[in-house]
N, C-alpha and C positions, 0 to 999 in steps of 0.2 A: 504495500501501499505505500502510494505516496505520499509522503509525510501534509509537501504542501496543499499542492490539487486535488488531490480526496476532503483532504480535514478542509481546507477552505479555508483554516483560522488566523488571522494572523500573528495570533499575545498566543500562540501553542508553546514556542521557546520562550516564551514569555511569564510560563507556565511550571511549577514544581515538576518534573518528572521522577517515577516514583526509580530509585538504585534498582527491583526488585520486581519487575513489572508482574507476571508471576503471583509470586504470593501478594504482592496489595491485591491483584484480583483474587483473589484467596479467601484473604481475608476484609476483602468486602461482600467476600459472600456468593460471588459473582460465581459461576460454574464455568466448566472450558467444557467444550463438544465438540471440538475439532483444530487443526492446525493446518496452516501450510510452512514454509519454509522460513516465515515472512510473523506472521499474524496467529495469535490469541482467533479462535469464533468462539463467541457467545452467545445468550438468551439477549437480547437485547431489554435492558431493566427500564429502560422508557414506554414501548412495547403501549403497554397496560394507557398507560396519562395519552401519548401523540395519535393511541389507533383505535382505545376500545376496545382491545383483547389482547389476548397473553402472547408472546411469542415464541409459537407454536415449533417452526419453523428458524433455524437462525441464518443469522445472515447478517451478522455484527458483527466486523470484524477489530483485535484489536496491535497494533503495531506490538510483537517483540524489544526494541529497543526501544522508542520513543514514548507509548502507550496510545498514543492517538487512532480514536476510532470512528467508524463510518458504520450506519445502520446502511444494509444496500435499500431497506425495504420502510424504513418510515425516515429515511434523513435527517436520524439523530446521530451525529459529530461532532468533534471534537479534544481538549488537551486532555489525559485523563484526569485531569480532574471535573473533571466534565460530571466523566464516570463517578464519581469518588459524591459529588453535588445530590447524583439522580438518589442514587442509594443512600445516602444519608437521609438528606431533606434536610441540614438544618444551614444552608445558606452558600456563597462561592466562598465566603472568611475562613468557615473551619474545615468546606475542603478543599484550596492551600495545605489550610497547616496541617489536616489530617495522612500529607501530602506526603507531606517535610518532614512530617515523625517516620517516614515508611526507611528511609531515607536516599535521598539525592542523590543522582548525578549530576555532575557540573552539566550548567544550557551551554559552554566555551566547548567544554571538549565535540557537545553537537553540532556544535555550529562549524567550526573547525575541518570537524569530517564533513563534515555532508550527507550526500546519498551514502558515499562510500561507510559511516562510520557502521564498526556491528563489534560489540564487547565483542574478547574470545573465552570462546567456548573451551577447556582445552579439557580433554578423555580421557578419564583415571581409569585405569588399567581394573575391570572387573578378573575374576574368575570364577568357576563352579562353585567353589566354597560360600560364597556370597550368599546361592540359592539355598544352601543351610539352613539361612535365618526367619527361613517361612515356611509355612505346613500345609500341605491343602485344608481349598474351602468345608467350613463346617457346612452341614446341614441345612439349619438357614439362609445361607450365606448364599447358596445353589439355590434353594426352592425361590431366592427374592428372583433369581433370573436366569431360573427357569432351568437349569441343567442342570446331567445327573454328572453325580463323582467322576462316571470312567467316562466319560467327554473329560471331563477336567484335569484327568493323567493323560486322555490323551491329548492333551495340547498343553501340557505341562504349564495347567493354570496355578497358582497360588495365591495365598495369603499371608498378608503381613498381621497376624496374631493385635500385635502388641499395640498399632495404629487403625485396625479394620480397616487394610485397603487388599481389592488386588492386586497379584504378582501380575501383568504378562513377559516373560522374558522373551529378549529382545536376539537372535540367533543368525548372523552370517548367512547365507545357499550352501556354504559347508557346516553348518550345524557350528562354529564355537559362538559365543557369549560372547555377546557384544554389552549387556546389558539387560533394564525392563523396563518398563510403562509401569508407572504408578497411578491406580486411579481406584476413592473416593469421595463419602461424601462433600461435595464443594473443594476439589482433588485432584487433582492432575500433573502430575511427574513423569519427562522420560530420566532413568539415571541411568548411565551419567549425561551428565549435562555436557555438551556435544559430540554425543552418543548418536552411528551411522547410521537409525534405522531403515530409512531409505535403503541398504543396501539391504534386504531380503523380505519375506512375509511373513509373516505369523503367521502362522498354519501350517508350513512347508515341510515340514519334514512328519509329520506324519500326514503328506500326502502319497497316495497308492493311484500308481493309475495315468492316464492322463486328462482326467477329466477334472475341475475347480471350479471352483462359487464363490467368487468375488465381494466380501462384505470388508465394510468402512473398520466395526469393529471387531478386535480381538475375541469379546466376549464367545457376540459370534457364530463364527465357526465351530464353539461346545454347538451353541442353541441348535446351530442346525445337522452336529451331530446328533442332539436328542433326540433328533425329529425322524432321527433315519435315513439323512443325510448327509456323505460323505463327500469330503476335498475342499474345506474351511477352510480357503485365505482369504488375509485379512493384508493390508495398507499401511496400520494404524494410525487410517486418517483416511479422508477422499482422493485424496491428492497422489498420483501414481508415480514413480520417479523414474525414468526409465530405462534404470538400473532393473526396478522389480516389475516392469512390460517390460522389459527385456529376458529374464527369468518367466516372466506363463509364456511367451514365443517361445523356450526355447524348452521347459515342461514337457506345458498346455497340445490340445488336436484342440481339446473343449471346450468350453467357455461357459458358465452361468453367471452374468450385470445379476448382482443384487444391488448397490450403492444404498446409501439411500431413499427411501421414496418423496426427495422431498428438491427444492430449485439447485440446490448445488451435487446431491447426490444424479440426478440424475440432465447436469452437466457435464459429471467428468464419464456419468456409461456414454456417450453418446461418443465420449472422447473418445473410450478403450474403446466404441467396435470399429471408429475411424481408422484408429493407431492398425487394429487386427485387419482391418474387412481388406479380403484380395490375398493377404499369408498366407492361411489353408489355415489357420485356428478362427473358427466356424462358435462369434460371439452369440446367444441367447441371454431376450431382459429373465429375468427371476417378474413374474407375475402378479405386482399389486395389485390389480383391479380396483377392486375400490376400495378398496379398505384402507380405509382415514386410521393405516399407522404408519413411522416414519422408519424402522429395519426387522429386521425377523425376529429383533427379539423383546420387540411384543409382540405377533404371534404367535397363535399357539402353534405345534407339533400336526395338526389338520393339511392349518391356512399356512407351514411352509411346505409342505410334503404339496398339496394344489399349487402354491407358488409356485413351484421349481420343474411338480410334471407340467406345469402348461406353460412356459418360459416361450420364449417364443420369438422367433430372428425379427429382432425392428425394422428392416425393408420388406419383408412377406406381412407383415403386420399395417404396414405402412398401402400397401400396396392390396390390402384385404380393405382393406379401407373407401379406399381412394376406389374401388370396383362398385361399394355400395351407395355410392352418387348419384 
């Protein structure tokens, strides 16, 4: 996200910027629902006030380094302090004071560095022994996600018992541990910082055969397995890296794309189809039909099986629709 052109505020760099944007979002109780290389994606906190309804299909992006944000749906935008003001509801001065108390980054450093500025993220080495800190997810947590213990074990889904976080190990295509994703209520973190999760796909080590089912969230690979659908793969978010696309092209002959049933998911689904069209890898779309759901995790096993069974080739669906007009 371009800090000036998209935010459109002349005072962006006059406002305090939290030293750790992700931590500040967590303290404000803002859920992280996705990310790309530069931005966190969150439900817009101003949606109800501005549009009269909650943000069910989040399209608000917060720049990871500057905290500048923009909601592409309701146009709520500005420097990070505006988010704090919206959430805290105590006015601009209170928001600026609160952000300043989080530890701020020198404004001059960002201005001098311009658009090329990025905090250094040094990757800390992790080993298999680190995973010994975690346990199998408890029955209650598994039930909340609609997955079985067998499915969790198959996809190496773990649990941090102390902090009650889901742990999703990240491995490269050769199985080497790179780190993990932590997810919990109002918490999302990739560990260690700078981990190259785009070098592989979650579920790759459990893949058998040449058909995969692409989902956004690692937990949905286990949701599908619980429903009797094998081959779940997740890129740890909506956007696939060139390397992830290369891995898919090298391992699969068939792909059912179950990106989230929202604007961003549909956009990325089209990108995947266009990338592989004509390459020999057959791509079909997971058939959400008229279900008012976001992803497989919000569907029953029966609904998932039906959506998988009815997966369709997008060009055939277009031709069929055209023929009925």
